[in-house]
MISE-861719 format. One line per 8 residues: number of its first residue (from 1); their letters; for each residue x, y, z of C-alpha. Coordinates in nm, 2 decimals, always signed. Last residue first. Example, Ala and Ser with C-alpha at 12.3 -4.5 7.8 and 13.67 -1.06 7.14 Angstrom:
2> sa> +1.37 -0.11 +0.71 | +1.23 -0.45 +0.78
//
This chain:
622> xxxxxxxx> -8.42 +21.61 -1.87 | -8.77 +21.67 -1.73 | -8.77 +21.31 -1.59 | -8.51 +21.42 -1.34 | -8.75 +21.67 -1.19 | -8.99 +21.39 -1.13 | -8.72 +21.18 -0.95 | -8.64 +21.49 -0.74
614> xxxxxxxx> -9.01 +21.52 -0.65 | -9.01 +21.16 -0.54 | -8.70 +21.22 -0.33 | -8.86 +21.51 -0.15 | -9.16 +21.30 -0.07 | -8.94 +21.03 +0.08 | -8.74 +21.30 +0.26 | -9.05 +21.41 +0.45
606> xxxxxxxx> -9.08 +21.07 +0.62 | -8.72 +21.06 +0.73 | -8.73 +21.42 +0.83 | -9.01 +21.35 +1.08 | -8.79 +21.10 +1.27 | -8.50 +21.35 +1.30 | -8.68 +21.54 +1.58 | -8.67 +21.22 +1.79
598> xxxxxxxx> -9.00 +21.19 +1.98 | -9.15 +20.98 +1.70 | -8.89 +20.70 +1.78 | -8.81 +20.43 +1.52 | -8.58 +20.13 +1.56 | -8.85 +19.90 +1.41 | -8.90 +19.71 +1.74 | -8.93 +20.05 +1.92
590> xxxxxxxx> -9.23 +20.17 +1.71 | -9.49 +19.99 +1.92 | -9.35 +20.10 +2.26 | -9.32 +20.46 +2.15 | -9.67 +20.46 +2.01 | -9.82 +20.36 +2.35 | -9.97 +20.01 +2.38 | -10.31 +19.85 +2.44
582> xxxxxxxx> -10.51 +20.05 +2.19 | -10.50 +19.80 +1.90 | -10.20 +19.58 +1.97 | -10.28 +19.36 +1.66 | -10.17 +19.64 +1.43 | -9.82 +19.67 +1.59 | -9.79 +19.29 +1.62 | -9.87 +19.26 +1.25
574> xxxxxxxx> -9.59 +19.50 +1.17 | -9.34 +19.32 +1.40 | -9.42 +18.99 +1.23 | -9.37 +19.14 +0.88 | -9.05 +19.32 +0.98 | -8.87 +19.04 +1.15 | -8.67 +18.94 +0.84 | -8.56 +19.31 +0.79
566> xxxxxxxx> -8.55 +19.34 +0.41 | -8.41 +19.69 +0.40 | -8.72 +19.79 +0.21 | -8.93 +19.72 +0.52 | -8.72 +19.97 +0.72 | -8.78 +20.23 +0.46 | -9.15 +20.14 +0.45 | -9.17 +20.21 +0.83
558> xxxxxxxx> -9.02 +20.55 +0.78 | -9.26 +20.64 +0.50 | -9.54 +20.49 +0.71 | -9.46 +20.71 +1.01 | -9.45 +21.02 +0.79 | -9.79 +20.93 +0.64 | -9.95 +20.84 +0.98 | -9.84 +21.15 +1.16
550> xxxxxxxx> -9.95 +21.37 +0.87 | -10.29 +21.19 +0.87 | -10.32 +21.22 +1.25 | -10.28 +21.59 +1.21 | -10.63 +21.61 +1.08 | -10.82 +21.50 +1.39 | -10.77 +21.85 +1.53 | -11.15 +21.90 +1.58
542> xxxxxxxx> -11.34 +21.58 +1.50 | -11.69 +21.62 +1.36 | -11.70 +21.98 +1.24 | -11.34 +22.05 +1.13 | -11.33 +21.69 +1.00 | -11.62 +21.76 +0.77 | -11.44 +22.00 +0.53 | -11.70 +22.19 +0.34
534> xxxxxxxx> -11.66 +22.54 +0.50 | -11.28 +22.57 +0.46 | -11.33 +22.62 +0.09 | -11.48 +22.97 +0.11 | -11.16 +23.16 +0.06 | -11.12 +22.99 -0.28 | -11.38 +23.23 -0.41 | -11.15 +23.48 -0.57
526> xxxxxxxx> -10.82 +23.33 -0.67 | -10.57 +23.14 -0.47 | -10.30 +23.14 -0.73 | -10.08 +22.84 -0.68 | -9.71 +22.87 -0.77 | -9.65 +23.11 -0.48 | -9.67 +22.84 -0.21 | -9.92 +22.57 -0.11
518> xxxxxxxx> -9.85 +22.58 +0.27 | -9.81 +22.96 +0.32 | -10.09 +23.05 +0.09 | -10.32 +22.79 +0.25 | -10.26 +22.92 +0.60 | -10.33 +23.28 +0.50 | -10.63 +23.20 +0.28 | -10.80 +23.01 +0.56
510> xxxxxxxx> -10.74 +23.27 +0.82 | -10.89 +23.54 +0.59 | -11.20 +23.33 +0.51 | -11.27 +23.27 +0.87 | -11.24 +23.64 +0.93 | -11.48 +23.72 +0.64 | -11.73 +23.46 +0.77 | -11.73 +23.64 +1.10
502> xxxxxxxx> -11.56 +23.49 +1.40 | -11.75 +23.50 +1.73 | -11.58 +23.61 +2.05 | -11.25 +23.61 +2.24 | -11.22 +23.23 +2.28 | -11.31 +23.20 +1.91 | -10.97 +23.34 +1.83 | -10.80 +23.03 +1.97
494> xxxxxxxx> -11.04 +22.79 +1.81 | -11.00 +22.95 +1.47 | -10.62 +22.98 +1.49 | -10.58 +22.62 +1.60 | -10.82 +22.50 +1.34 | -10.63 +22.68 +1.06 | -10.30 +22.54 +1.18 | -10.45 +22.19 +1.18
486> xxxxxxxx> -10.57 +22.24 +0.83 | -10.22 +22.36 +0.72 | -10.09 +22.04 +0.89 | -10.34 +21.84 +0.69 | -10.24 +22.01 +0.37 | -9.87 +21.94 +0.41 | -9.89 +21.57 +0.50 | -10.19 +21.40 +0.34
478> xxxxxxxx> -10.25 +21.64 +0.06 | -9.88 +21.66 -0.01 | -9.87 +21.28 +0.00 | -10.16 +21.26 -0.24 | -10.00 +21.51 -0.47 | -9.67 +21.31 -0.46 | -9.86 +20.99 -0.54 | -10.03 +21.16 -0.84
470> xxxxxxxx> -9.70 +21.29 -0.97 | -9.56 +20.93 -0.95 | -9.85 +20.79 -1.14 | -9.84 +21.07 -1.40 | -9.46 +21.02 -1.45 | -9.50 +20.65 -1.48 | -9.78 +20.70 -1.74 | -9.56 +20.93 -1.94
462> xxxxxxxx> -9.26 +20.70 -1.91 | -9.45 +20.38 -2.02 | -9.31 +20.10 -1.81 | -9.57 +20.08 -1.53 | -9.55 +19.75 -1.34 | -9.31 +19.88 -1.07 | -9.53 +20.19 -1.03 | -9.85 +19.99 -0.98
454> xxxxxxxx> -9.68 +19.77 -0.72 | -9.53 +20.06 -0.54 | -9.87 +20.24 -0.53 | -10.04 +19.93 -0.39 | -9.79 +19.88 -0.11 | -9.79 +20.26 -0.03 | -10.17 +20.26 -0.01 | -10.17 +19.97 +0.23
446> xxxxxxxx> -9.91 +20.15 +0.44 | -10.13 +20.46 +0.45 | -10.42 +20.25 +0.57 | -10.22 +20.04 +0.81 | -10.06 +20.34 +0.99 | -10.37 +20.57 +0.99 | -10.49 +20.44 +1.33 | -10.15 +20.50 +1.49
438> xxxxxxxx> -10.18 +20.87 +1.56 | -10.56 +20.82 +1.58 | -10.54 +20.61 +1.89 | -10.65 +20.25 +1.82 | -10.98 +20.10 +1.93 | -10.95 +19.73 +2.02 | -10.91 +19.79 +2.39 | -11.26 +19.84 +2.53
430> xxxxxxxx> -11.45 +19.64 +2.28 | -11.22 +19.34 +2.29 | -10.85 +19.29 +2.22 | -10.95 +19.03 +1.97 | -11.06 +19.31 +1.73 | -10.71 +19.45 +1.67 | -10.64 +19.23 +1.37 | -10.98 +19.29 +1.22
422> xxxxxxxx> -10.95 +19.67 +1.27 | -10.61 +19.68 +1.11 | -10.73 +19.48 +0.81 | -11.02 +19.73 +0.77 | -10.80 +20.03 +0.80 | -10.58 +19.89 +0.53 | -10.89 +19.82 +0.33 | -10.97 +20.19 +0.36
414> xxxxxxxx> -10.64 +20.30 +0.21 | -10.63 +20.03 -0.06 | -10.98 +20.14 -0.17 | -10.86 +20.51 -0.17 | -10.56 +20.42 -0.38 | -10.79 +20.25 -0.63 | -11.01 +20.55 -0.63 | -10.70 +20.77 -0.69
406> xxxxxxxx> -10.64 +20.56 -1.01 | -10.99 +20.66 -1.13 | -11.27 +20.41 -1.17 | -11.58 +20.56 -1.01 | -11.59 +20.41 -0.66 | -11.76 +20.60 -0.38 | -11.61 +20.41 -0.09 | -11.76 +20.27 +0.23
398> xxxxxxxx> -11.58 +19.99 +0.42 | -11.74 +19.78 +0.70 | -11.56 +19.62 +1.00 | -11.66 +19.29 +1.16 | -11.90 +19.16 +1.43 | -11.82 +19.07 +1.79 | -11.52 +19.31 +1.78 | -11.75 +19.61 +1.72
390> xxxxxxxx> -11.83 +19.84 +1.43 | -11.48 +19.90 +1.28 | -11.60 +20.16 +1.03 | -11.38 +20.22 +0.73 | -11.44 +20.55 +0.55 | -11.47 +20.71 +0.21 | -11.56 +21.03 +0.04 | -11.93 +21.14 +0.04
382> xxxxxxxx> -12.21 +20.98 +0.25 | -12.48 +20.86 +0.02 | -12.75 +21.11 -0.06 | -12.78 +21.03 -0.43 | -12.58 +20.71 -0.49 | -12.22 +20.63 -0.58 | -12.15 +20.26 -0.58 | -11.89 +20.09 -0.35
374> xxxxxxxx> -12.03 +19.95 -0.03 | -11.79 +19.69 +0.12 | -11.84 +19.42 +0.38 | -12.03 +19.18 +0.17 | -11.85 +18.85 +0.25 | -11.62 +18.80 -0.05 | -11.50 +19.15 -0.10 | -11.43 +19.24 +0.26
366> xxxxxxxx> -11.30 +18.88 +0.32 | -11.03 +18.95 +0.06 | -10.87 +19.20 +0.29 | -10.81 +18.93 +0.56 | -10.66 +18.69 +0.31 | -10.44 +18.96 +0.15 | -10.29 +19.05 +0.49 | -10.22 +18.69 +0.57
358> xxxxxxxx> -10.06 +18.63 +0.23 | -9.80 +18.90 +0.33 | -9.63 +19.18 +0.15 | -9.68 +19.06 -0.21 | -10.03 +18.95 -0.10 | -10.12 +19.31 -0.01 | -10.01 +19.42 -0.36 | -10.20 +19.14 -0.52
350> xxxxxxxx> -10.51 +19.22 -0.31 | -10.50 +19.59 -0.41 | -10.45 +19.52 -0.78 | -10.71 +19.23 -0.79 | -10.98 +19.46 -0.63 | -10.90 +19.75 -0.87 | -10.91 +19.51 -1.17 | -11.25 +19.37 -1.05
342> xxxxxxxx> -11.38 +19.72 -1.00 | -11.30 +19.85 -1.34 | -11.02 +20.10 -1.39 | -11.13 +20.38 -1.63 | -10.85 +20.52 -1.85 | -10.67 +20.85 -1.87 | -10.43 +20.94 -2.15 | -10.14 +21.17 -2.05
334> xxxxxxxx> -10.11 +21.48 -2.26 | -10.15 +21.72 -1.97 | -10.10 +21.59 -1.62 | -10.42 +21.53 -1.43 | -10.56 +21.83 -1.23 | -10.51 +21.83 -0.86 | -10.39 +22.19 -0.83 | -10.57 +22.31 -1.14
326> xxxxxxxx> -10.88 +22.44 -0.95 | -10.65 +22.67 -0.74 | -10.52 +22.83 -1.06 | -10.17 +22.73 -1.14 | -9.90 +22.99 -1.17 | -9.65 +23.09 -1.44 | -9.83 +22.86 -1.68 | -9.70 +22.60 -1.93
318> xxxxxxxx> -9.89 +22.32 -1.77 | -9.58 +22.12 -1.70 | -9.42 +22.44 -1.57 | -9.71 +22.49 -1.33 | -9.65 +22.13 -1.21 | -9.29 +22.21 -1.13 | -9.38 +22.52 -0.94 | -9.64 +22.30 -0.76
310> xxxxxxxx> -9.37 +22.05 -0.66 | -9.13 +22.31 -0.53 | -9.38 +22.50 -0.31 | -9.52 +22.17 -0.18 | -9.19 +22.00 -0.10 | -8.87 +22.19 -0.08 | -9.03 +22.53 +0.02 | -9.28 +22.37 +0.25
302> xxxxxxxx> -9.03 +22.17 +0.45 | -9.01 +22.41 +0.75 | -9.39 +22.38 +0.79 | -9.36 +22.00 +0.80 | -9.08 +22.00 +1.05 | -9.25 +22.25 +1.28 | -9.58 +22.06 +1.27 | -9.41 +21.73 +1.35
294> xxxxxxxx> -9.22 +21.89 +1.64 | -9.54 +22.04 +1.78 | -9.71 +21.70 +1.75 | -9.43 +21.54 +1.95 | -9.43 +21.83 +2.20 | -9.80 +21.78 +2.26 | -9.75 +21.42 +2.37 | -9.95 +21.15 +2.21
286> xxxxxxxx> -10.22 +20.93 +2.36 | -10.46 +21.02 +2.08 | -10.74 +21.10 +2.32 | -10.50 +21.31 +2.53 | -10.36 +21.49 +2.22 | -10.72 +21.56 +2.12 | -10.81 +21.70 +2.46 | -10.50 +21.92 +2.45
278> xxxxxxxx> -10.58 +22.08 +2.11 | -10.72 +22.42 +2.23 | -10.45 +22.44 +2.50 | -10.53 +22.47 +2.87 | -10.76 +22.18 +2.94 | -10.92 +22.23 +3.28 | -11.23 +22.02 +3.24 | -11.47 +22.32 +3.27
270> xxxxxxxx> -11.26 +22.53 +3.04 | -11.22 +22.25 +2.78 | -11.60 +22.18 +2.78 | -11.68 +22.55 +2.73 | -11.42 +22.59 +2.46 | -11.55 +22.29 +2.28 | -11.90 +22.43 +2.27 | -11.76 +22.76 +2.16
262> xxxxxxxx> -11.59 +22.60 +1.87 | -11.91 +22.40 +1.79 | -12.12 +22.72 +1.78 | -11.87 +22.92 +1.58 | -11.83 +22.65 +1.32 | -12.20 +22.59 +1.29 | -12.27 +22.96 +1.26 | -12.01 +23.01 +1.00
254> xxxxxxxx> -12.15 +22.72 +0.80 | -12.50 +22.87 +0.82 | -12.38 +23.21 +0.71 | -12.18 +23.07 +0.43 | -12.46 +22.88 +0.26 | -12.49 +23.10 -0.05 | -12.11 +23.14 -0.05 | -12.07 +22.76 -0.05
246> xxxxxxxx> -12.31 +22.74 -0.35 | -12.13 +23.00 -0.56 | -11.78 +22.88 -0.47 | -11.87 +22.52 -0.57 | -12.02 +22.64 -0.90 | -11.72 +22.86 -0.99 | -11.48 +22.57 -0.91 | -11.68 +22.33 -1.12
238> xxxxxxxx> -11.69 +22.56 -1.41 | -11.31 +22.61 -1.38 | -11.24 +22.24 -1.38 | -11.48 +22.18 -1.67 | -11.30 +22.45 -1.87 | -10.97 +22.29 -1.79 | -11.07 +21.96 -1.94 | -10.86 +21.68 -1.79
230> xxxxxxxx> -11.10 +21.65 -1.50 | -10.95 +21.63 -1.15 | -11.12 +21.95 -1.03 | -11.43 +21.77 -1.16 | -11.40 +21.56 -0.85 | -11.52 +21.85 -0.64 | -11.85 +21.85 -0.82 | -11.88 +21.47 -0.81
222> xxxxxxxx> -11.85 +21.48 -0.43 | -12.05 +21.79 -0.36 | -12.38 +21.69 -0.53 | -12.44 +21.76 -0.89 | -12.71 +21.95 -1.09 | -12.60 +21.93 -1.46 | -12.64 +22.21 -1.71 | -12.27 +22.30 -1.73
214> xxxxxxxx> -12.23 +22.28 -1.36 | -12.51 +22.36 -1.11 | -12.39 +22.25 -0.76 | -12.66 +22.11 -0.53 | -12.64 +22.09 -0.16 | -12.84 +21.82 +0.01 | -12.55 +21.61 +0.14 | -12.39 +21.92 +0.29
206> xxxxxxxx> -12.70 +22.03 +0.47 | -12.76 +21.68 +0.61 | -12.40 +21.65 +0.73 | -12.39 +22.00 +0.88 | -12.72 +21.96 +1.06 | -12.61 +21.62 +1.19 | -12.29 +21.77 +1.34 | -12.49 +22.05 +1.49
198> xxxxxxxx> -12.72 +21.79 +1.66 | -12.43 +21.59 +1.79 | -12.27 +21.90 +1.94 | -12.58 +22.02 +2.12 | -12.91 +21.83 +2.14 | -12.73 +21.50 +2.17 | -12.44 +21.64 +2.36 | -12.68 +21.75 +2.63
190> xxxxxxxx> -12.71 +21.40 +2.78 | -12.33 +21.36 +2.82 | -12.26 +21.70 +2.94 | -12.54 +21.68 +3.20 | -12.42 +21.33 +3.31 | -12.07 +21.46 +3.35 | -12.20 +21.75 +3.56 | -12.40 +21.51 +3.78
182> xxxxxxxx> -12.09 +21.29 +3.83 | -11.86 +21.57 +3.93 | -11.60 +21.64 +3.67 | -11.32 +21.45 +3.50 | -11.01 +21.63 +3.37 | -10.75 +21.51 +3.61 | -10.87 +21.15 +3.58 | -10.82 +21.13 +3.20
174> xxxxxxxx> -10.48 +20.97 +3.23 | -10.66 +20.72 +3.47 | -10.86 +20.58 +3.18 | -10.55 +20.51 +2.98 | -10.41 +20.31 +3.27 | -10.73 +20.13 +3.32 | -10.74 +20.03 +2.95 | -10.38 +19.91 +2.95
166> xxxxxxxx> -10.44 +19.72 +3.27 | -10.75 +19.53 +3.14 | -10.57 +19.19 +3.11 | -10.40 +19.26 +3.45 | -10.74 +19.20 +3.60 | -10.69 +18.82 +3.56 | -10.43 +18.83 +3.69 | -10.27 +19.07 +3.94
158> xxxxxxxx> -10.07 +19.37 +3.84 | -10.38 +19.58 +3.80 | -10.47 +19.51 +4.16 | -10.15 +19.67 +4.29 | -10.19 +19.98 +4.08 | -10.56 +20.00 +4.18 | -10.47 +20.00 +4.55 | -10.19 +20.26 +4.51
150> xxxxxxxx> -10.42 +20.49 +4.31 | -10.71 +20.48 +4.55 | -11.03 +20.42 +4.36 | -11.18 +20.75 +4.24 | -11.09 +20.68 +3.88 | -11.31 +20.36 +3.89 | -11.60 +20.57 +4.00 | -11.58 +20.81 +3.71
142> xxxxxxxx> -11.54 +20.52 +3.46 | -11.84 +20.35 +3.60 | -12.07 +20.64 +3.67 | -12.15 +20.69 +3.31 | -12.31 +20.35 +3.27 | -12.67 +20.46 +3.32 | -12.60 +20.76 +3.08 | -12.49 +20.50 +2.83
134> xxxxxxxx> -12.84 +20.36 +2.82 | -13.01 +20.70 +2.77 | -12.75 +20.80 +2.51 | -12.81 +20.48 +2.32 | -13.18 +20.54 +2.32 | -13.13 +20.89 +2.19 | -12.88 +20.79 +1.92 | -13.13 +20.52 +1.81
126> xxxxxxxx> -13.40 +20.78 +1.77 | -13.17 +21.01 +1.57 | -13.04 +20.73 +1.35 | -13.39 +20.60 +1.27 | -13.52 +20.96 +1.22 | -13.24 +21.03 +0.97 | -13.28 +20.71 +0.79 | -13.66 +20.77 +0.76
118> xxxxxxxx> -13.59 +21.13 +0.64 | -13.36 +21.01 +0.36 | -13.10 +21.28 +0.29 | -12.82 +21.09 +0.47 | -12.86 +20.80 +0.23 | -12.62 +20.51 +0.28 | -12.46 +20.69 +0.57 | -12.78 +20.67 +0.78
110> xxxxxxxx> -12.78 +20.29 +0.76 | -12.42 +20.28 +0.86 | -12.49 +20.50 +1.16 | -12.78 +20.30 +1.28 | -12.59 +19.98 +1.25 | -12.29 +20.13 +1.43 | -12.52 +20.26 +1.70 | -12.65 +19.91 +1.78
102> xxxxxxxx> -12.33 +19.72 +1.74 | -12.15 +19.97 +1.97 | -12.42 +19.94 +2.24 | -12.39 +19.56 +2.23 | -12.01 +19.58 +2.25 | -12.03 +19.83 +2.54 | -12.26 +19.59 +2.72 | -12.01 +19.31 +2.67
94> xxxxxxxx> -11.73 +19.53 +2.80 | -11.92 +19.62 +3.11 | -11.98 +19.25 +3.19 | -11.61 +19.18 +3.13 | -11.52 +19.48 +3.35 | -11.73 +19.35 +3.63 | -11.57 +19.01 +3.62 | -11.22 +19.17 +3.62
86> xxxxxxxx> -11.32 +19.39 +3.91 | -11.43 +19.08 +4.10 | -11.11 +18.89 +4.03 | -10.89 +19.18 +4.13 | -11.09 +19.25 +4.45 | -11.07 +18.90 +4.59 | -10.96 +19.02 +4.93 | -11.20 +19.31 +4.91
78> xxxxxxxx> -11.07 +19.67 +4.87 | -11.16 +19.68 +4.50 | -11.52 +19.57 +4.58 | -11.55 +19.84 +4.85 | -11.43 +20.11 +4.60 | -11.65 +19.98 +4.33 | -11.98 +19.99 +4.53 | -12.14 +20.33 +4.46
70> xxxxxxxx> -12.29 +20.20 +4.14 | -12.22 +19.83 +4.08 | -12.53 +19.61 +4.09 | -12.79 +19.87 +4.02 | -12.57 +20.03 +3.75 | -12.52 +19.70 +3.58 | -12.89 +19.62 +3.59 | -12.98 +19.95 +3.44
62> xxxxxxxx> -12.73 +19.90 +3.15 | -12.83 +19.54 +3.09 | -13.20 +19.64 +3.08 | -13.15 +19.92 +2.83 | -12.92 +19.72 +2.61 | -13.16 +19.42 +2.62 | -13.45 +19.64 +2.51 | -13.25 +19.79 +2.22
54> xxxxxxxx> -13.13 +19.45 +2.12 | -13.49 +19.31 +2.12 | -13.60 +19.59 +1.89 | -13.31 +19.51 +1.66 | -13.39 +19.14 +1.65 | -13.76 +19.21 +1.60 | -13.67 +19.39 +1.28 | -13.79 +19.74 +1.19
46> xxxxxxxx> -13.45 +19.88 +1.10 | -13.36 +19.55 +0.93 | -13.20 +19.20 +0.97 | -12.94 +19.32 +1.22 | -12.56 +19.32 +1.22 | -12.48 +19.08 +0.94 | -12.80 +19.23 +0.79 | -12.58 +19.52 +0.70
38> xxxxxxxx> -12.48 +19.35 +0.38 | -12.26 +19.59 +0.18 | -12.31 +19.69 -0.18 | -12.07 +19.56 -0.44 | -12.00 +19.73 -0.77 | -12.05 +19.51 -1.08 | -11.84 +19.64 -1.36 | -11.68 +19.98 -1.38
30> xxxxxxxx> -11.69 +20.03 -1.75 | -12.04 +19.89 -1.78 | -12.16 +20.12 -1.50 | -12.04 +20.41 -1.72 | -11.73 +20.62 -1.63 | -11.66 +20.99 -1.64 | -12.02 +21.10 -1.58 | -12.00 +21.05 -1.20
22> xxxxxxxx> -11.67 +21.24 -1.19 | -11.42 +21.05 -0.98 | -11.43 +21.02 -0.60 | -11.30 +21.29 -0.38 | -11.03 +21.25 -0.13 | -11.04 +21.44 +0.19 | -10.79 +21.24 +0.39 | -10.93 +20.89 +0.40
14> xxxxxxxx> -11.16 +20.83 +0.69 | -11.17 +20.60 +0.99 | -11.52 +20.60 +1.13 | -11.56 +20.58 +1.50 | -11.93 +20.65 +1.60 | -12.13 +20.84 +1.34 | -11.89 +21.12 +1.29 | -11.59 +21.09 +1.53
6> xxxxxx> -11.65 +21.21 +1.88 | -11.51 +21.52 +2.03 | -11.25 +21.45 +2.30 | -11.35 +21.37 +2.66 | -11.33 +21.00 +2.62 | -11.45 +20.77 +2.89
//
């Protein structure tokens, strides 16, 4: 039972707002043969007999489970063989959850291949409805487990075989203070499909259908945003003007969606008894609010020596007193750019992984060899990138929009890190494989770091090395500083929404304020930038998700420091961390590395890595 807002289309793990490269920047010949995933590993097709049978089996299994267990768990727990019987029941429940997860994962992945296709939308919507109906039958289970006497359940959890599920049961009981009466829980659950989920889908389909007219071309959001990385300043400016125009034209709709979902969350929080706007996310992440607050404070205090300092340096490179907002991610001047073909990107990431551990590379290679990656850009395809774990009985899938830029290689490394993590956590089963978001970004950012360090070590040309290092600094600022600014934006929006609707103008004001503080005086936030809050999907799908990126990046920087000290136990400890899935708290998992996120100095370790890279760039000026 999870009271926090769901991830889009089940539990995707996403890269932090990266855009792919400009569609016109590389030909198909330059990129090579891009793979498309094989969803028939899950089911042969939307209209297949196998999928229809799975839906029927899901419905029957859910009803049979409810008939066998509803209203009986307290008596079963009190029986002499209570531990064994509860274990058997949990194994049955886990198998049903695995089937449900496979079904909705398949529908979600189909939908993501073309969100503008009406048939895909209907298939996903109809499947959601059937899954909601089945999961409604199971809703009693977590609620009833939490009504078992605490002392009795404590004793039973210590007994095998039920002790296997102890981590899941302990997590479940953390949610006990916030659970409601069964009928209210059922209403919340069923209404989500016509409430929060419907607004999520409206946002996705609207965003996928938007067109941005740039220099005679009609582009979707992804390639339009990626023009901000074009070496031609005129193209960057044209892209910015087009994005602003289209976002303004749709501002009323995005404002309505934002207000509605913020109010929906406020209602749920109020009924459940959450006091702070982010409390439900902290609970879902299994992280203490004071840990997040310490991270936010450390990042905000570091603005002058990180983001403000770097963008002032970049403005100097461009010969400007200030950078326009569309220049923030522009490539460095006078540095040749080349297209990186798919085969080269694959080999680069796998070689970097292999340098760390052959085991890591072997797992990642399966994604390429067995059809687990979808790489080409297509009209209507979900933008950005994600890794979807599906269920332990299957395997993860990775979606990228690959167009041959160095950042696309980093994105591939990022999502494959998620994929490796999901494979390693899978043996924990459907209930305990999912990882809290605070640790879910660990493997992805670590995979990026391995790939970056390999590329940097092999780059001898000073200009190329400078560009590579600058790109990494920008990615880290986007991952750490920008995400905390996004988190601050969300906090202010959700807090103010408790007192009434926010106008588009007020949302714009809050956005500009937090962005100005985080980016610093070297970025000119010109007219139109105030609209840019409206396209960020995490605000819609997963309120307060964004701080997990900062957590993960700072954590990985600290982990990488331990790795560089050649600790002989590091690789084994690292794989143990990933294999734990959702079975252990972050404090327990970080202890073998000598790290503690509750220590205020912990965040300074991660931030100092970015600081050091900027210092290295400054030294290149001499």
